MARNUGU-407862 format. One record per residue (C-alpha): residue in three letters; x, y, z. Coordinates in nm, 2 decimals, m for minus. Layout:
// residues N
@code Ala x X y Y z Z;
...
END
This chain:
// residues 378
@code Met x 0.55 y 6.76 z m3.81;
@code Ala x 0.79 y 6.70 z m4.08;
@code Leu x 0.78 y 6.88 z m4.43;
@code Val x 0.95 y 6.70 z m4.70;
@code Ala x 1.03 y 6.91 z m5.01;
@code Arg x 1.11 y 6.74 z m5.34;
@code Asn x 1.18 y 7.00 z m5.65;
@code Ile x 1.08 y 6.91 z m6.00;
@code Thr x 1.29 y 7.13 z m6.17;
@code Gly x 1.59 y 7.33 z m6.01;
@code Phe x 1.57 y 7.43 z m5.61;
@code Gln x 1.35 y 7.66 z m5.41;
@code His x 1.31 y 7.75 z m5.07;
@code Val x 1.01 y 7.60 z m4.89;
@code Phe x 1.02 y 7.85 z m4.59;
@code Ala x 1.31 y 8.07 z m4.54;
@code His x 1.31 y 8.04 z m4.21;
@code Val x 1.31 y 7.69 z m4.12;
@code His x 1.57 y 7.44 z m4.05;
@code Arg x 1.71 y 7.29 z m4.36;
@code Cys x 1.89 y 6.97 z m4.38;
@code Cys x 2.00 y 6.70 z m4.64;
@code Tyr x 1.83 y 6.35 z m4.59;
@code Ser x 2.12 y 6.10 z m4.69;
@code Lys x 2.23 y 5.84 z m4.50;
@code Ser x 2.48 y 6.00 z m4.29;
@code Val x 2.23 y 6.24 z m4.15;
@code Gln x 1.93 y 6.03 z m4.09;
@code Gln x 1.93 y 6.01 z m3.74;
@code Glu x 1.94 y 6.42 z m3.73;
@code Ile x 1.63 y 6.49 z m3.88;
@code Lys x 1.40 y 6.70 z m3.65;
@code Lys x 1.04 y 6.71 z m3.60;
@code Asn x 0.82 y 6.98 z m3.47;
@code Cys x 0.69 y 6.93 z m3.13;
@code Ser x 0.33 y 7.05 z m3.25;
@code Lys x 0.09 y 6.75 z m3.18;
@code Asp x m0.22 y 6.98 z m3.18;
@code Ile x m0.51 y 6.87 z m3.45;
@code Tyr x m0.62 y 7.24 z m3.49;
@code Thr x m0.31 y 7.38 z m3.56;
@code Asn x m0.19 y 7.08 z m3.79;
@code Leu x m0.49 y 7.11 z m3.97;
@code Ala x m0.47 y 7.52 z m4.01;
@code Leu x m0.09 y 7.44 z m4.15;
@code Glu x m0.22 y 7.21 z m4.38;
@code Asp x m0.49 y 7.45 z m4.51;
@code Trp x m0.24 y 7.73 z m4.54;
@code Ile x 0.00 y 7.55 z m4.75;
@code Tyr x m0.29 y 7.44 z m5.00;
@code Arg x m0.43 y 7.79 z m5.00;
@code Asn x m0.07 y 8.01 z m5.05;
@code Phe x 0.18 y 7.79 z m5.15;
@code Asp x 0.32 y 7.78 z m5.50;
@code Leu x 0.36 y 7.40 z m5.59;
@code Lys x 0.44 y 7.47 z m5.96;
@code Asn x 0.78 y 7.33 z m5.94;
@code Gln x 0.76 y 7.15 z m5.64;
@code His x 0.57 y 6.91 z m5.45;
@code Ile x 0.56 y 6.86 z m5.05;
@code Leu x 0.49 y 6.58 z m4.84;
@code Met x 0.42 y 6.69 z m4.47;
@code Leu x 0.41 y 6.42 z m4.16;
@code Trp x 0.23 y 6.47 z m3.87;
@code Gln x 0.09 y 6.36 z m3.55;
@code Asn x m0.16 y 6.46 z m3.28;
@code Glu x m0.30 y 6.40 z m2.90;
@code Pro x m0.59 y 6.20 z m2.89;
@code Cys x m0.86 y 6.35 z m3.13;
@code Ile x m1.17 y 6.26 z m3.34;
@code Val x m1.14 y 6.39 z m3.70;
@code Ile x m1.47 y 6.40 z m3.90;
@code Gly x m1.49 y 6.49 z m4.27;
@code Arg x m1.62 y 6.83 z m4.41;
@code His x m1.95 y 6.70 z m4.47;
@code Gln x m2.02 y 6.45 z m4.18;
@code Asn x m2.22 y 6.48 z m3.85;
@code Pro x m2.04 y 6.45 z m3.52;
@code Trp x m2.33 y 6.36 z m3.30;
@code Leu x m2.37 y 6.03 z m3.54;
@code Glu x m2.03 y 5.96 z m3.60;
@code Thr x m1.86 y 5.97 z m3.24;
@code Asn x m1.96 y 5.91 z m2.90;
@code Phe x m1.97 y 6.26 z m2.82;
@code Pro x m2.07 y 6.29 z m2.46;
@code Glu x m1.78 y 6.03 z m2.36;
@code Leu x m1.47 y 6.22 z m2.54;
@code Pro x m1.35 y 6.43 z m2.27;
@code Asn x m1.37 y 6.10 z m2.05;
@code Ile x m1.20 y 5.82 z m2.25;
@code Thr x m0.83 y 5.95 z m2.21;
@code Glu x m0.68 y 6.11 z m1.94;
@code Gln x m0.65 y 6.44 z m2.15;
@code Gly x m0.98 y 6.40 z m2.34;
@code Val x m1.03 y 6.31 z m2.69;
@code Lys x m1.07 y 6.65 z m2.92;
@code Leu x m1.33 y 6.67 z m3.19;
@code Ala x m1.20 y 6.84 z m3.53;
@code Arg x m1.36 y 6.89 z m3.87;
@code Arg x m1.10 y 6.89 z m4.16;
@code Asn x m1.15 y 7.06 z m4.49;
@code Ser x m1.15 y 6.72 z m4.69;
@code Gly x m1.45 y 6.47 z m4.71;
@code Gly x m1.46 y 6.14 z m4.62;
@code Gly x m1.49 y 5.95 z m4.33;
@code Thr x m1.42 y 5.97 z m3.96;
@code Val x m1.09 y 5.90 z m3.83;
@code Phe x m0.93 y 5.82 z m3.46;
@code His x m0.61 y 6.02 z m3.40;
@code Asp x m0.31 y 5.98 z m3.10;
@code Leu x 0.06 y 5.94 z m3.10;
@code Gly x 0.05 y 5.61 z m3.23;
@code Asn x m0.07 y 5.71 z m3.55;
@code Leu x 0.14 y 5.90 z m3.82;
@code Asn x m0.05 y 6.11 z m4.07;
@code Leu x 0.04 y 6.23 z m4.42;
@code Thr x m0.04 y 6.49 z m4.63;
@code Phe x 0.06 y 6.51 z m5.03;
@code Phe x 0.09 y 6.84 z m5.17;
@code Thr x 0.04 y 6.91 z m5.56;
@code Pro x m0.12 y 7.08 z m5.82;
@code Arg x m0.42 y 6.98 z m5.94;
@code Glu x m0.32 y 6.83 z m6.23;
@code His x m0.05 y 6.61 z m6.08;
@code Tyr x m0.30 y 6.49 z m5.81;
@code Asp x m0.23 y 6.10 z m5.81;
@code Arg x m0.36 y 5.91 z m5.48;
@code Lys x m0.23 y 5.56 z m5.61;
@code Tyr x 0.10 y 5.71 z m5.65;
@code Asn x 0.12 y 5.86 z m5.32;
@code Leu x 0.01 y 5.50 z m5.17;
@code Glu x 0.29 y 5.33 z m5.41;
@code Ile x 0.54 y 5.53 z m5.21;
@code Leu x 0.42 y 5.44 z m4.88;
@code Thr x 0.38 y 5.04 z m5.00;
@code Arg x 0.74 y 5.07 z m5.15;
@code Ser x 0.87 y 5.25 z m4.80;
@code Leu x 0.70 y 4.96 z m4.60;
@code Phe x 0.80 y 4.69 z m4.77;
@code Arg x 1.19 y 4.85 z m4.82;
@code Glu x 1.23 y 4.90 z m4.48;
@code Phe x 1.01 y 4.64 z m4.28;
@code Gly x 0.92 y 4.36 z m4.54;
@code Leu x 0.55 y 4.48 z m4.49;
@code Lys x 0.34 y 4.37 z m4.81;
@code Ala x 0.05 y 4.64 z m4.79;
@code Glu x m0.19 y 4.63 z m5.08;
@code Ile x m0.39 y 4.93 z m5.23;
@code Ser x m0.77 y 4.87 z m5.18;
@code Pro x m1.03 y 4.94 z m5.46;
@code Arg x m1.12 y 5.24 z m5.21;
@code Lys x m0.76 y 5.35 z m5.23;
@code Asp x m0.71 y 5.24 z m4.85;
@code Leu x m0.41 y 5.08 z m4.76;
@code Thr x m0.43 y 4.70 z m4.60;
@code Val x m0.19 y 4.43 z m4.47;
@code Arg x m0.36 y 4.08 z m4.47;
@code Asn x m0.69 y 4.24 z m4.55;
@code Tyr x m0.66 y 4.45 z m4.25;
@code Lys x m0.68 y 4.84 z m4.33;
@code Val x m0.43 y 5.03 z m4.19;
@code Ser x m0.45 y 5.33 z m4.35;
@code Gly x m0.78 y 5.57 z m4.44;
@code Thr x m0.75 y 5.82 z m4.71;
@code Ala x m0.89 y 6.16 z m4.80;
@code Ser x m0.86 y 6.46 z m5.05;
@code Lys x m0.88 y 6.84 z m5.10;
@code Leu x m0.91 y 6.90 z m5.53;
@code Gly x m0.90 y 7.29 z m5.59;
@code Arg x m0.73 y 7.51 z m5.81;
@code Pro x m0.42 y 7.56 z m5.85;
@code Asn x m0.33 y 7.32 z m5.58;
@code Ala x m0.47 y 6.97 z m5.44;
@code Tyr x m0.37 y 6.76 z m5.16;
@code His x m0.42 y 6.39 z m5.06;
@code His x m0.42 y 6.30 z m4.69;
@code Cys x m0.41 y 6.00 z m4.53;
@code Thr x m0.34 y 5.81 z m4.20;
@code Leu x m0.10 y 5.52 z m4.10;
@code Leu x m0.20 y 5.28 z m3.75;
@code Val x 0.13 y 5.22 z m3.61;
@code Lys x 0.06 y 5.17 z m3.26;
@code Thr x m0.27 y 5.33 z m3.21;
@code Asn x m0.45 y 5.26 z m2.87;
@code Lys x m0.75 y 5.06 z m3.05;
@code Val x m0.96 y 5.04 z m2.72;
@code Asp x m0.97 y 5.42 z m2.68;
@code Leu x m1.03 y 5.40 z m3.07;
@code Ser x m1.33 y 5.19 z m3.03;
@code Leu x m1.48 y 5.36 z m2.75;
@code Ala x m1.44 y 5.72 z m2.95;
@code Leu x m1.62 y 5.56 z m3.24;
@code Gln x m1.90 y 5.41 z m3.02;
@code Arg x m2.25 y 5.54 z m3.14;
@code His x m2.53 y 5.59 z m2.94;
@code Glu x m2.86 y 5.40 z m2.99;
@code Val x m3.04 y 5.70 z m3.14;
@code Asp x m3.23 y 5.77 z m3.46;
@code Ile x m3.06 y 6.04 z m3.68;
@code Glu x m3.20 y 6.11 z m4.04;
@code Thr x m2.94 y 6.28 z m4.26;
@code Asn x m2.79 y 6.34 z m4.60;
@code Ala x m2.42 y 6.40 z m4.41;
@code Thr x m2.14 y 6.14 z m4.54;
@code Lys x m2.15 y 5.83 z m4.30;
@code Ser x m1.83 y 5.64 z m4.21;
@code Ile x m1.82 y 5.29 z m4.34;
@code Lys x m1.67 y 5.04 z m4.07;
@code Thr x m1.37 y 4.82 z m4.11;
@code Lys x m1.17 y 4.56 z m3.95;
@code Ile x m0.84 y 4.76 z m3.84;
@code Met x m0.50 y 4.64 z m3.76;
@code Asn x m0.19 y 4.84 z m3.62;
@code Leu x 0.15 y 4.76 z m3.84;
@code Cys x 0.35 y 4.68 z m3.52;
@code Glu x 0.11 y 4.35 z m3.50;
@code Asp x 0.25 y 4.24 z m3.83;
@code Asn x 0.60 y 4.37 z m3.75;
@code Pro x 0.71 y 4.48 z m3.42;
@code Asp x 1.02 y 4.66 z m3.55;
@code Val x 0.74 y 4.90 z m3.70;
@code Ser x 0.79 y 5.25 z m3.51;
@code Ile x 0.65 y 5.62 z m3.58;
@code Asn x 1.05 y 5.73 z m3.58;
@code Lys x 1.13 y 5.45 z m3.81;
@code Leu x 0.83 y 5.51 z m4.03;
@code Arg x 0.85 y 5.88 z m4.07;
@code Lys x 1.23 y 5.82 z m4.20;
@code Ala x 1.13 y 5.56 z m4.44;
@code Ile x 0.85 y 5.71 z m4.59;
@code Gly x 1.08 y 6.04 z m4.62;
@code Trp x 1.36 y 5.87 z m4.76;
@code Glu x 1.12 y 5.69 z m4.99;
@code Tyr x 0.98 y 6.02 z m5.13;
@code Met x 1.30 y 6.19 z m5.19;
@code Arg x 1.42 y 5.93 z m5.40;
@code Thr x 1.12 y 5.89 z m5.60;
@code Thr x 1.08 y 6.11 z m5.92;
@code Ala x 0.79 y 6.36 z m5.86;
@code Leu x 0.60 y 6.25 z m6.17;
@code Thr x 0.63 y 5.86 z m6.21;
@code Ile x 0.69 y 5.62 z m5.98;
@code Arg x 1.09 y 5.56 z m6.05;
@code Asp x 1.37 y 5.53 z m5.79;
@code Gly x 1.61 y 5.78 z m5.85;
@code Gly x 1.83 y 5.64 z m5.54;
@code Leu x 2.06 y 5.84 z m5.33;
@code His x 2.15 y 6.09 z m5.60;
@code Leu x 1.82 y 6.23 z m5.62;
@code Ala x 1.75 y 6.23 z m5.28;
@code Asn x 2.04 y 6.41 z m5.16;
@code Lys x 1.94 y 6.66 z m5.42;
@code Gln x 1.61 y 6.72 z m5.25;
@code Lys x 1.57 y 6.98 z m4.98;
@code Gly x 1.48 y 6.74 z m4.66;
@code Phe x 1.28 y 6.74 z m4.39;
@code Gln x 1.18 y 7.13 z m4.28;
@code Met x 0.98 y 7.21 z m3.99;
@code Asp x 0.75 y 7.48 z m3.91;
@code Ser x 0.44 y 7.51 z m3.64;
@code Gln x 0.24 y 7.82 z m3.77;
@code Lys x m0.06 y 7.86 z m3.53;
@code Ile x m0.34 y 7.95 z m3.78;
@code Arg x m0.62 y 7.76 z m3.62;
@code Asp x m0.89 y 8.00 z m3.52;
@code Gln x m1.14 y 7.85 z m3.78;
@code Tyr x m1.07 y 7.51 z m3.71;
@code Thr x m1.14 y 7.54 z m3.30;
@code Ser x m1.48 y 7.75 z m3.37;
@code Trp x m1.81 y 7.61 z m3.29;
@code Glu x m1.94 y 7.72 z m3.59;
@code Trp x m1.69 y 7.52 z m3.80;
@code Cys x m1.67 y 7.20 z m3.59;
@code Tyr x m2.04 y 7.17 z m3.55;
@code Gly x m2.19 y 7.47 z m3.73;
@code Lys x m2.11 y 7.31 z m4.04;
@code Thr x m2.32 y 6.97 z m4.00;
@code Pro x m2.57 y 6.92 z m4.25;
@code Lys x m2.92 y 6.93 z m4.18;
@code Phe x m3.06 y 6.64 z m3.96;
@code Asn x m3.33 y 6.50 z m3.77;
@code Ile x m3.24 y 6.33 z m3.48;
@code Ser x m3.53 y 6.14 z m3.26;
@code Lys x m3.59 y 5.91 z m2.95;
@code Thr x m3.84 y 5.70 z m2.80;
@code Phe x m3.94 y 5.70 z m2.44;
@code Ser x m4.15 y 5.43 z m2.25;
@code Val x m4.40 y 5.61 z m2.01;
@code Pro x m4.41 y 5.52 z m1.65;
@code Glu x m4.73 y 5.38 z m1.55;
@code Thr x m4.80 y 5.60 z m1.26;
@code Leu x m4.81 y 5.89 z m1.52;
@code Ile x m5.05 y 5.68 z m1.73;
@code Ser x m5.45 y 5.80 z m1.68;
@code Ser x m5.61 y 5.48 z m1.58;
@code Tyr x m5.86 y 5.47 z m1.88;
@code Gly x m5.58 y 5.57 z m2.14;
@code Ala x m5.40 y 5.35 z m2.35;
@code Ser x m5.04 y 5.28 z m2.25;
@code Cys x m4.83 y 5.43 z m2.54;
@code Asp x m4.46 y 5.58 z m2.58;
@code Leu x m4.35 y 5.93 z m2.60;
@code Lys x m4.14 y 6.01 z m2.90;
@code Ile x m3.96 y 6.34 z m2.93;
@code Thr x m3.79 y 6.47 z m3.29;
@code Met x m3.56 y 6.77 z m3.33;
@code Thr x m3.50 y 6.93 z m3.64;
@code Val x m3.12 y 7.06 z m3.65;
@code Glu x m2.96 y 7.31 z m3.89;
@code Cys x m2.65 y 7.46 z m3.90;
@code Gly x m2.59 y 7.32 z m3.55;
@code Lys x m2.90 y 7.49 z m3.43;
@code Ile x m3.22 y 7.34 z m3.31;
@code Ser x m3.48 y 7.45 z m3.57;
@code Asp x m3.82 y 7.23 z m3.48;
@code Ile x m3.91 y 7.00 z m3.24;
@code Ser x m4.18 y 6.77 z m3.22;
@code Leu x m4.34 y 6.60 z m2.95;
@code Tyr x m4.59 y 6.32 z m2.97;
@code Ile x m4.77 y 6.23 z m2.65;
@code Pro x m4.96 y 5.94 z m2.59;
@code Pro x m5.31 y 5.95 z m2.47;
@code Gly x m5.28 y 5.79 z m2.15;
@code Leu x m5.03 y 6.05 z m2.07;
@code Ser x m5.26 y 6.39 z m2.20;
@code Ser x m5.60 y 6.27 z m2.08;
@code Ser x m5.57 y 6.51 z m1.80;
@code Gly x m5.55 y 6.78 z m2.03;
@code Phe x m5.18 y 6.82 z m2.02;
@code Ser x m5.07 y 6.95 z m2.38;
@code Gly x m4.71 y 6.90 z m2.44;
@code Asn x m4.47 y 7.13 z m2.24;
@code Ala x m4.47 y 7.38 z m2.52;
@code Asn x m4.32 y 7.65 z m2.31;
@code Val x m4.01 y 7.41 z m2.29;
@code Ile x m4.00 y 7.34 z m2.64;
@code Ser x m4.03 y 7.72 z m2.79;
@code Ser x m3.75 y 7.80 z m2.55;
@code Leu x m3.51 y 7.54 z m2.69;
@code Ile x m3.59 y 7.66 z m3.08;
@code Gly x m3.30 y 7.85 z m3.21;
@code His x m3.05 y 7.77 z m2.98;
@code Lys x m2.73 y 7.55 z m3.03;
@code Phe x m2.76 y 7.16 z m3.06;
@code Ser x m2.50 y 7.21 z m2.74;
@code Glu x m2.44 y 7.24 z m2.39;
@code Glu x m2.63 y 7.58 z m2.47;
@code Ala x m2.98 y 7.44 z m2.51;
@code Leu x m2.88 y 7.18 z m2.22;
@code Asn x m2.84 y 7.48 z m1.97;
@code Ile x m3.17 y 7.62 z m2.09;
@code Leu x m3.36 y 7.35 z m2.03;
@code Glu x m3.20 y 7.25 z m1.68;
@code Asn x m3.27 y 7.61 z m1.55;
@code Leu x m3.66 y 7.53 z m1.70;
@code Leu x m3.71 y 7.24 z m1.49;
@code Gly x m3.72 y 7.37 z m1.18;
@code Gly x m4.03 y 7.58 z m1.24;
@code Tyr x m4.23 y 7.24 z m1.29;
@code Val x m4.43 y 7.09 z m1.03;
@code Asp x m4.66 y 6.85 z m1.21;
@code Glu x m4.52 y 6.52 z m1.27;
@code Lys x m4.63 y 6.46 z m1.63;
@code Glu x m4.47 y 6.81 z m1.70;
@code Lys x m4.13 y 6.69 z m1.53;
@code Phe x m4.16 y 6.38 z m1.73;
@code Val x m4.17 y 6.49 z m2.09;
@code Ser x m3.86 y 6.77 z m1.96;
@code Glu x m3.65 y 6.53 z m1.85;
@code Cys x m3.71 y 6.33 z m2.15;
@code Leu x m3.57 y 6.64 z m2.37;
@code Lys x m3.29 y 6.63 z m2.13;
@code Gln x m3.18 y 6.29 z m2.20;
@code Leu x m3.22 y 6.37 z m2.59;
@code Leu x m2.98 y 6.69 z m2.54;
@code Cys x m2.76 y 6.45 z m2.31;
@code Leu x m2.69 y 6.27 z m2.62;
@code Ile x m2.44 y 6.62 z m2.69;
END
C-alpha cells in the first residue's frame, strides 16, 4: 500500500510516524510499499482516513493491493453476486469475501489488480478529474489510450479495465477504483460465476461487461511501474484542476507514505459481510423421484422458498405436490420451524444435518435433502 499526500496550501504531515520521501526522478526507485495485502485491513484503513482525517488543505491518494478476494458493494447480496460455495477452493489460499462501505458492483481483486482511493473534501469530489489523472499516466508512461465511459469506468479498446465507486459524506468523500493489470481472469470468472437459483431482492445488482488486462494491450505494464506512474502524475497535477505542474510541483509534495493500521474488526464480522445484505427471497424447484409419488397422485415438482432478512432465515414456504403428500405427509414442519431465526450460513446447514438422522420416512428424507441442497448454496 502507498499513500500519496498532495497539499493545496502549505505543508502538513499525513502520519508523523511513517516514512516520507520526495518523489523526484532521482528517487523513483526508492519508493517503499506497505506489505499488507489483506482486504479487511486495507478497507479499514480506507474507512479510518475517510472518517478521521482533515482533508481541508490536502488530498490523499491511497494505492493498494489484495490477495485474492471478492469485494461486494454496501447494498449487494453475496449469494447473488458470487460463486459462494466455491470461493474457498478457487485459489490455493481461497478467495475471501468482503463488503465495502461504498455502493456499486462486485469486483475481484488479486495481486494483478491495483486499487486506488482518492480522498478529498466533499466539495472537491470529482470522479472525472481522478480518472483523467489515470488516463494521463497510462498514456504518458505506456502510450495506452484509455477512455472514460459514461458510467465513469475506464475502457481500452471498448474493454473495461477499471471499475469505480464512491462514498460521499461530510466533510470528506472518497472515490475508489480498480485497474486490471495482470489479473487471473480464470479465477475472476470462477469467483463471479452465479448459481441457477431464483433470488428476488432490491439489492444492487452488478452489470456484466467485457474486461481486459492492461498488459494485454501493452506487455510492458506492471503493478510497480503503474504505481510509480500514477503517483508521479498525481503529484505533478494541481489539486483542483487538471494542470501539469511538472517536476517543480511534484518535488514540493510529500511523496509516498505508508501505514498498515489494522482497524478491521467490523470488516471481518459476519454481521457486516452478510448481515447487511438487503432482504431477499431465494427459491429452488426439485423434481420428485417417481418412486416417491403415489400411484394415483399427479406428478409435480417440489418448491422451497426462503425469506432472509439481515442475513437470517425469517420464513420458509414449502410447496409439496399432491403425489408426494397423498399418504398424509404434511411438509416436514419440524425441520422448517427449526431453521427460522438462524443465520443463512453453515449454522442453518449444521442444524439441518443434525435433524436428518432422525427421519426414517423416505418422503421426509427427500424434503429434508431438498432443503439441504438449497442451503448448500451458502
